[in-house]
C-alpha positions in Angstrom: 12.6 32.4 43.2 14.3 35.7 42.5 16.8 33.8 40.0 16.6 36.9 37.0 17.1 39.7 39.8 19.9 38.0 41.5 21.3 37.5 37.9 21.2 41.6 37.3 22.6 42.3 40.8 25.9 39.7 40.3 26.0 41.8 36.9 25.8 44.8 38.7 28.6 44.2 41.1 30.9 42.7 38.7 30.4 45.1 36.4 32.2 47.5 39.1 34.3 46.0 40.9 36.6 43.6 38.3 39.8 44.2 37.4 41.6 41.5 35.9 41.5 42.6 32.3 43.6 42.5 29.3 45.1 46.5 28.3 43.1 47.5 25.9 44.2 48.9 22.2 42.6 52.3 23.0 44.0 54.2 25.6 44.4 58.1 24.1 41.7 60.7 24.5 41.0 60.8 21.2 42.1 58.3 18.5 42.3 58.1 14.9 41.1 54.9 13.1 42.2 54.1 9.5 41.2 51.6 7.2 44.3 49.6 7.9 43.6 48.9 11.4 39.7 49.0 11.1 38.4 47.9 7.7 36.4 51.4 8.0 36.7 54.4 6.3 38.9 57.0 8.1 37.2 58.3 11.3 37.7 59.7 14.6 36.9 57.7 18.2 36.3 59.8 20.4 37.2 59.0 23.9 33.7 60.5 26.1 34.8 59.3 29.9 39.1 59.0 29.8 39.3 59.0 33.4 41.2 56.2 35.8 37.6 54.7 36.7 35.2 52.6 35.5 32.6 53.8 33.1 30.1 51.4 32.1 26.1 50.8 31.4 25.9 53.6 29.1 22.9 54.7 27.1 23.4 56.6 23.3 20.4 59.1 22.3 19.9 61.6 19.5 17.1 64.2 19.3 17.3 66.4 16.5 20.9 67.9 15.9 21.6 66.7 19.4 23.2 63.4 20.7 22.9 62.4 24.7 25.0 60.1 26.4 24.9 58.9 29.9 26.8 56.5 31.7 28.3 55.2 35.1 31.2 56.2 36.2 33.4 55.2 39.8 36.3 58.0 39.0 34.3 60.6 41.0 34.8 58.5 44.3 37.0 57.2 46.3 35.2 53.8 47.6 34.7 52.9 43.9 31.0 53.7 44.2 29.5 54.9 40.9 28.1 58.5 40.0 25.7 59.4 36.6 28.1 61.0 34.1 26.5 62.5 30.9 27.7 64.8 28.0 26.3 66.1 25.2 27.1 67.4 21.5 25.3 69.9 19.4 27.1 68.9 16.0 25.7 65.3 15.1 28.8 64.4 17.3 31.8 66.3 16.3 32.5 67.4 19.4 31.0 67.0 22.8 30.2 69.4 26.2 32.2 69.2 29.6 30.8 66.4 31.4 28.3 67.0 34.0 27.7 64.8 37.1 24.0 64.1 37.5 23.7 61.9 40.2 26.2 62.9 43.3 24.4 61.5 46.1 26.0 59.6 49.0 24.7 56.2 47.0 26.2 54.1 44.4 24.6 55.0 41.4 24.4 52.9 38.1 22.4 51.5 35.9 21.1 55.0 33.9 18.5 55.2 31.2 17.7 58.3 29.4 14.8 59.7 27.2 14.0 62.9 25.6 11.8 65.2 23.4 12.4 68.3 21.5 14.9 70.7 23.9 14.0 68.4 26.9 16.1 65.6 28.4 15.2 63.1 30.7 17.3 61.1 33.2 16.5 58.2 35.4 19.1 55.7 37.1 19.1 53.6 40.3 21.5 54.5 44.0 21.6 51.6 46.0 22.2 52.5 50.1 22.6 49.5 52.3 18.9 49.9 54.0 17.2 50.7 50.7 17.5 51.8 46.8 15.6 55.2 45.0 15.0 55.5 41.9 15.9 59.1 40.5 15.5 61.5 38.0 15.9 64.6 36.7 15.3 66.6 33.1 16.7 69.2 31.5 15.0 72.2 29.3 17.8 73.5 27.4 19.3 70.3 25.4 21.3 69.4 28.5 23.4 72.6 29.5 21.7 72.1 32.9 19.7 69.9 34.6 16.6 70.3 37.3 16.8 69.5 40.8 16.8 66.0 41.6 13.4 63.6 42.2 13.0 60.6 43.9 10.5 59.1 41.9 10.5 55.3 43.7 9.5 57.1 47.3 8.8 54.1 49.3 8.7 51.0 47.2 11.3 48.4 48.5 15.0 48.1 46.3 13.5 49.4 43.3 15.6 48.7 40.4 15.9 48.5 36.1 13.9 51.6 35.7 13.2 53.0 32.1 11.9 56.5 31.5 9.8 57.5 28.1 8.4 60.8 27.1 6.2 62.4 24.3 6.0 66.0 24.2 5.1 66.9 28.0 4.2 63.4 29.0 7.1 61.5 30.8 6.5 58.1 32.2 9.1 56.3 34.4 8.4 52.5 34.9 11.0 50.1 37.8 10.7 46.5 39.2 10.5 46.6 43.2 7.9 45.5 46.2 5.5 46.8 47.9 6.5 47.8 51.9 3.8 45.3 53.6 4.7 42.5 51.1 8.7 43.0 50.0 9.3 39.6 48.8 6.7 40.5 46.0 8.5 42.6 42.8 5.7 44.2 41.4 6.3 46.9 38.2 5.4 50.1 39.1 4.8 53.7 37.3 4.7 57.3 37.6 4.0 59.7 34.9 4.5 64.0 34.3 2.4 65.9 32.2 4.4 68.7 32.9 7.8 67.4 31.0 9.0 66.2 34.5 8.5 68.7 36.7 5.7 67.3 39.4 5.1 63.2 39.0 1.5 61.9 39.9 1.1 58.7 42.1 2.5 55.3 41.7 0.5 52.8 39.6 1.1 49.1 40.5 0.7 47.9 37.1 1.4 44.2 37.7 -0.6 43.4 41.0 0.2 39.9 41.0 0.9 36.8 43.2 4.1 36.1 41.2 7.1 38.1 40.7 6.9 40.9 38.1 10.5 41.5 36.4 11.8 43.2 33.4 9.5 46.1 32.0 9.8 47.2 28.7 8.2 50.7 28.0 7.2 52.1 24.8 5.1 55.1 23.9 3.8 56.2 20.5 5.0 59.9 18.9 1.4 60.5 17.2 -0.7 58.9 19.8 -2.5 59.7 23.4 -1.4 55.8 24.2 1.6 54.2 26.7 2.2 50.3 26.2 4.3 48.1 28.2 5.3 44.8 28.1 6.7 42.6 31.4 7.7 38.9 32.3 5.5 37.2 35.6 7.4 34.3 37.1 5.1 31.8 38.7 6.4 32.0 42.7 5.4 28.1 43.3 8.4 26.7 41.4 12.1 26.5 42.3 12.5 27.8 39.1 10.2 29.9 38.3 8.2 29.6 35.2 7.5 32.8 33.2 5.0 34.4 31.0 4.7 37.9 28.9 2.0 40.1 29.5 1.0 43.1 28.1 -0.8 46.2 29.5 -1.9 49.5 28.1 -3.3 53.3 28.8 -5.1 54.9 26.1 -5.5 58.4 28.2 -1.8 59.5 28.6 -1.0 57.1 32.1 -4.4 57.9 33.7 -5.7 54.5 33.8 -4.6 50.7 32.8 -6.8 48.2 31.0 -6.3 44.5 32.5 -2.8 43.1 31.9 -3.5 40.8 28.7 -0.8 36.8 28.8 0.9 37.8 25.1 3.1 34.3 25.6 1.1 31.8 24.3 2.9 29.4 22.0 1.5 27.4 19.4 1.4 23.6 19.8 0.5 22.5 16.5 3.2 23.4 13.5 5.8 25.2 16.0 9.7 24.0 16.2 11.3 21.9 19.5 14.3 24.1 20.1 17.1 21.2 20.4 20.8 21.4 20.3 21.5 17.9 19.2 18.8 18.1 15.7 19.8 18.5 12.2 20.8 22.0 11.3 18.6 23.8 9.3 19.7 26.1 6.5 20.2 29.3 7.2 20.9 32.7 4.7 24.2 33.9 5.4 25.8 37.4 4.9 26.9 36.4 0.9 24.6 33.7 0.2 21.0 32.9 0.7 19.6 29.5 1.3 16.2 28.6 2.6 15.6 27.8 6.2 13.3 25.0 7.6 11.5 23.5 10.3 9.7 20.6 11.9 8.1 19.1 15.0 5.8 20.4 17.6 6.4 21.9 21.0 5.3 20.4 23.9 5.5 20.8 27.6 6.0 23.6 29.9 7.9 26.6 28.3 9.5 29.8 29.9 8.8 33.3 28.7 11.1 35.9 29.2 12.5 39.2 28.4 9.6 40.7 26.3 10.6 43.4 23.8 7.7 45.7 22.3 7.7 48.0 19.1 4.9 50.1 17.8 4.0 52.3 14.8 4.3 55.7 15.2 0.0 56.2 15.5 0.2 53.3 18.0 -2.1 51.4 15.6 0.1 48.7 15.2 2.1 46.9 18.5 4.7 44.3 18.0 5.9 42.2 20.8 8.9 39.9 20.7 9.9 37.9 23.7 12.8 34.6 24.4 10.9 31.2 24.5 12.1 28.2 25.5 11.0 24.1 26.5 12.1 23.5 30.1 13.2 19.8 29.2 15.7 21.0 26.4 16.5 24.4 27.5 17.0 25.9 24.2 15.8 28.7 22.9 13.4 30.8 20.0 12.5 34.2 19.5 8.9 34.5 19.0 6.7 37.5 18.1 3.1 38.4 18.5 1.0 41.7 16.4 -1.8 44.1 17.3 -3.8 45.9 14.9 -6.2 47.3 16.6 -4.2 49.4 18.9 -2.8 46.5 21.9 -6.8 46.0 22.4 -6.1 42.3 20.3 -3.5 40.2 19.1 -2.5 38.1 16.4 -1.6 34.4 16.7 2.1 33.6 17.7 4.6 33.3 15.2 8.2 31.5 15.9 10.3 34.0 14.7 14.0 32.5 14.8 12.6 28.9 14.1 16.5 27.4 15.2 17.3 23.9 16.6 19.6 25.9 18.9 19.5 29.3 21.5 18.1 32.5 20.5 18.4 35.2 22.7 19.3 39.0 23.7 17.1 39.9 20.4 17.3 44.1 19.3 14.5 45.4 17.2 13.7 49.2 15.6 10.6 50.2 13.6 10.5 52.8 10.7 7.1 53.1 8.6 6.0 49.4 7.7 8.9 47.9 8.5 10.5 46.2 11.7 13.9 45.3 11.8 15.5 42.4 14.3 18.4 41.0 15.6 19.6 38.4 17.8 22.3 36.0 18.5 21.5 32.1 17.9 23.6 29.4 18.1 21.7 27.5 15.4 22.9 24.2 15.7 26.3 24.4 17.0 26.3 23.8 21.2 28.3 27.0 22.2 28.8 29.4 19.1 26.8 32.4 19.0 26.5 33.8 15.3 24.2 37.1 14.7 21.2 36.5 13.0 18.9 39.8 11.3 15.6 39.8 10.0 13.0 42.2 8.0 9.7 42.0 9.3 7.7 44.1 6.7 3.5 45.2 5.6 3.4 45.8 9.2 4.4 42.6 11.2 2.5 40.4 8.3 5.6 39.9 5.9 8.4 38.0 7.3 11.8 38.4 5.2 14.8 36.0 4.9 16.8 35.4 7.7 20.5 36.7 7.8 23.1 35.3 9.5 25.4 39.1 9.7 28.5 37.2 11.5 29.1 34.0 10.1 32.2 33.6 12.3 34.2 31.0 14.1 33.9 33.2 17.4 31.0 34.3 19.5 28.8 36.9 17.9 26.7 38.9 20.8 25.3 41.3 22.5 24.1 43.5 19.5 22.3 46.6 19.0 20.7 47.8 15.8 20.5 51.8 14.4 19.0 53.5 11.3 19.0 56.8 9.1 15.9 58.2 8.8 16.7 60.1 5.7 19.1 57.6 3.7 17.7 54.4 5.6 20.6 52.5 5.8 20.8 49.9 8.5 23.4 49.7 10.7 24.3 46.3 13.1 26.9 46.4 15.4 27.8 43.3 18.1 30.7 41.9 19.8 32.8 39.5 18.1 34.4 37.3 20.9 37.7 34.8 20.7 39.3 33.3 22.9 41.9 35.9 22.5 39.7 39.7 22.3 36.6 41.1 21.8 36.1 43.1 19.0 33.3 45.4 17.5 31.8 44.4 14.5 29.6 47.0 12.1 27.4 45.7 8.9 25.9 48.2 6.9 22.3 47.5 4.6 21.9 50.2 1.8 18.6 48.3 0.8 16.2 48.2 3.2 17.6 44.9 4.7 17.7 42.7 2.0 21.3 42.3 1.9 24.4 43.8 3.8 28.1 45.0 2.9 30.5 42.5 4.7 31.2 43.4 8.5 33.9 45.8 9.0 35.6 45.7 12.9 35.4 49.4 14.3 37.3 48.1 17.8 39.6 45.7 18.7 40.6 43.4 22.0 38.6 44.2 25.0 35.6 45.9 23.3 32.0 45.7 24.4 28.2 46.9 25.0 28.0 48.3 21.3 25.3 51.0 21.2 23.9 52.5 18.2 21.5 55.7 17.7 18.5 53.7 17.0 17.2 56.8 15.0 19.3 59.0 13.3 19.4 61.8 10.9 21.2 63.9 8.2 23.0 60.9 7.1 25.2 60.5 9.9 24.7 57.8 13.1 26.9 57.0 15.7 28.1 54.0 17.6 29.2 53.9 21.4 31.4 51.1 23.5 33.2 50.0 26.0 36.6 50.0 25.9 38.4 48.0 29.3 42.1 48.3 30.1 43.6 47.0 33.3 42.5 49.0 35.9 39.7 51.4 34.2 37.3 51.0 31.3 36.0 54.1 28.9 33.1 54.8 26.6 34.1 55.5 23.5 32.1 56.8 20.5 32.3 57.1 16.5 30.6 59.1 14.1 29.5 57.3 10.9 28.6 58.8 7.9 
């Protein structure tokens, strides 16, 4: 019944204890990359962690001239438990501050998240003990130079996990998954909010209140609005392999009250594609040549909707929700999309964005102005080989651009991230290109709003994973962070892209 949460626990355990990694190519504190070994212009890759522990699960954020990086690190503990480490840069990634340890609690701290507004920085993480876990929170009012006291946000909820933090002006929101003490076997989505920049938080609000397990919350706070948007998956407890649906919930008064949850993952049963790995191969745009894609057949039968992703315009009028949906009888999946043009009050019909005969998963998105950009991994017509696909959605969700195969390689391309420079409008897409012998970080750039992309360049080689781009960067400078695995450790690296 808890298969999605169990996958989370398994990943966390493996990521902290795995010891059998091939020696990483990069092992020094700061290294100099040249075009001869990466295909990129000359640049510095800075080792942010640079210790003998495992440094994993990093988050990267830019606010004004400052760049913030937070991650889980085991180097501060003799028994391999994690702590939450933090570093900042006040010169757009040229140099970084000393490491600050934000957690330093007896339990095992992991899965940090970070948000910022103005000079304020907010960090959440999960801390697990033998009897329960907790969601903790710390804030800084001086760009991360110092942090205030540690707050227990989750209080008495049971086994809270998957915390996310968002902020706008003096409002801060923390959302997580957990159980009520009187019903410990049922997972719900909880939220707490602050209206004084994280000094004091209001009561815990149970947002989902369903008989099934509510999981994987994604939060969106428009920068020029009083609204708060949330999407999550809710799974039917009557199935041995739960069937999940994606729901949307909104607040129009900074999280004081919420509307009733709205079912989003309604699939069109006409003119919709049935994913099948044995079907014919539709023609997809690759990064160098463009040919139109095709789609056929109708979707019937039971389907499973998971991993929601929510975006919005700055004023909150337009809301975009993406999710992964599969026909349970086939095991293949597509990325679907619905749009609201009335501040989340109602949504247009469902659109199949990926629309291939293979497995479409791990979507990431970014929105700027009228345009939304989406990347995902897709097997297309192959059984096990993933490529990285890109699509532009213009005019506030009304115009679908061409699908571009960015990787188009013989390896497996996943997972990925996408970032955009506010001033130049350059789009950056980073992903892991995995072959039998190594995992490389690849980077593709578009200078024409996603109509075309330059040839992908290799940024880091060997055991390089988890690429993370600054989502919205400024001053024609962006940044890329990733994890580099060695035999007995893992480090977080950062490269400045200009």
